[in-house]
N, C-alpha and C positions, 0 to 999 in steps of 0.2 A: 528899527528896520530902515529907516530912511537915510540912517548914520553909515550903515552898512552900503546901501546900493551909493551913498555920493563915493564912499571911500574906495569901491571897487566897479570900476567901468565897464568891466565883463560883465558881471553880475546885475548891475544897472540897464544893459542892454536885452540881457535875458529876460529881466522883469518887464520892460518894455513892450518885447515881444510878445509875452503871455498876454500882458494885459491888452495888447492889441487884437489878440485872437480871442481872448475873453469877451471882448465886444464884439468882434465880427462873426465869431462865430459860437463861443457860448452862448452868447446872448440873443443869439438870434431866434426869431420867432417862426422862420421859414423852416417848416419841417423837413426831415431827410426822407423822401417819398417810400413808401410799405413797398413799392413795386421794387426799390430797389434791392431791400433787403430779401425778396420772394426772387430775385433775379441774380444777385451777386451778394452773398451776405458779408464776403470780405470788404467790399467797397462800402457797404454800410457801416460795417464795426470802426473803420477806418475814419469817418465822418461823424459816428456817435460818439466815440471815446475821446475825443479831444476837445469836442463841447462841453463832456463832461467835467473832467478835469482841469480845463483852462478856467471854467466858472468858477469850480472849487477853489482854484490857485486864489482868483480874485477875491473871494469871498475870505480866504484866509490871509490875506494883505489888508484887505479894506475892512472888512467888517462888515461892508454892506448886504443886507440879505436880500436886496435883489438879484445878487449873484448866487447865494444860495439856494433861493425857491426856484432859481431857473437850473439848477444842477440835479436839485432833488426830481424836479419835472422830468427830466432826460434821463438821469437814472433808472424812474420807473418805468419810461418808455423803453428803455432799451432792454432790462431785463423781459418784459413781455414779449417784445419782439421777438428778442434771440432765443426765448423759449420756444417760439413758436416756428420759427423758420432756421435757425441751428443746424447744420450737418455734420458735426463731431469732428469740424478740421478745427487741428488745435491751433493754427495760426490764428485762426478767428476767434478762438476763447481767449488766447493769450491777450488782443486787443479789449476784450471784456476785462481781464484780471486786473490790468493795467489800469483802465478808466475808473473802475469799481473801487479798487485796492487805493487810490489816490484819493478820491472822493469820500472814502470811507476815514480816511486821517485827514486830509483837511476840512472836513465839514462834523468831524465827530462831536467837537462840544455841544454841536445845537441837534444833531440826531436825535431824533427819539428812538424808543424801542423796536418800535413796528418798521421804520426805517432802517435801523441796524441789524433787524432779523432777517429782512427783505436782502439786503445786501449781502452778508453773511451766508445764507441760503444759495444765494446765485454763485458765490463764488465757493461753495462746497460742491452744489451741483456741475456746475460747467468749468470747476477746478481741480481743487484738492482731490474729491472723489473720483473726478473721472479721469486721473492721469496715470493711475495704476498700470504697469506696464507699458505703457507710450513709447512708441517707438524713436520721438526727437532725443529720450534720454541717451540713445546710443549711437548717434549719427555727430558726425564733425563738422556742420556747415551751421547756414543763419540760422534754419530752424529751432537748433539747438537753442542759440544765441536768445533768439527771440522770446521761444516758450519758458526757457528755464531763468531767463531775467525778469520775466512778467510775473512766473509763479513767485520770484524770491520777493516782489516787488508786494504782490496780495498778502503773502505769508507774514513778512514785518508787520506790514499796515495792521492787520488782524491778529498779531501775536496773543495779546493780553485774553483775546476771546477763545482762543484753545493753542496755547503754548508747546504742548507735547507734538500736535499735529503741525503746526508753523514749523517748531525745529526742523522735523525729520524731513517736510518739505525743501526748507532752506539747505539742509547737509546735501540731501539726495541731488539738488538743483547745483549747487555750488561744486560738486564732485563731478557730477556730468560735464558741467561747463567747462571744465578742463579739455574735453576731447575739442570743444569748439575754438577754444583759444589756440589750440595747437592748430588745427583744420584750416583756419582762418587766416590766423597772423605770424605761422611758423613759417620760414625763416627770418623774412624779412619785412613781413607786417601786408606783402601782397596779397590778396584773396585771391584764389582761383576762381571763385564765382564771378570776378568783375567786380568792377566800382558800385554798382547801385545793390548789390546784395553784402558788398564790404559794408556801404554808409547803411544800410538796414539793420545788419549785425551789429555796428559799431554803436548804434544809437542805445539800443538795446543793452550792448553792454556796458553802456554808461549807466543804465539805470540800474543795473546788478551792482556795479559801484555805489 
């Protein structure tokens, strides 16, 4: 891994950024206030998901179990709070899909059955089993990009647990995402929603790729 980093400055910079956030956010002992989830679940998930996947990344790269322990603690907390206060908003769910999907993949070698089942159950409850007929499949803007990309991320990460379900999720999301690609980037790459939503959608399109 270190030789790859040395030979690729862009990758090395990305790694340094991820490790920085793993230390400052992923390993933070300062809790995200529960009042945040009660008042604004979107803000809560956008704080919690990066805590999980940056710590999971740091564990995957370094093997330091402290990162693993912190990621698992936040996974368990995230699922409990989300279950209690979520409002069925798919953009909120998408943050959960990415956070849990990446954690499941990057922490997998050390996950016990209980934790695997916890993550898979949450992804089923708030993801794979909750999106049937969802409106984001039919729109051509940033919500399509975010939700479909997050679903694909989670479906690939958990493919071995339920290959047929994952393949159907991936197939449907890839097909639906064509609407967003045309709506956001055609004909000249400039989104009609403006630069902020272009950036938001493009970050998730990168995850899809």
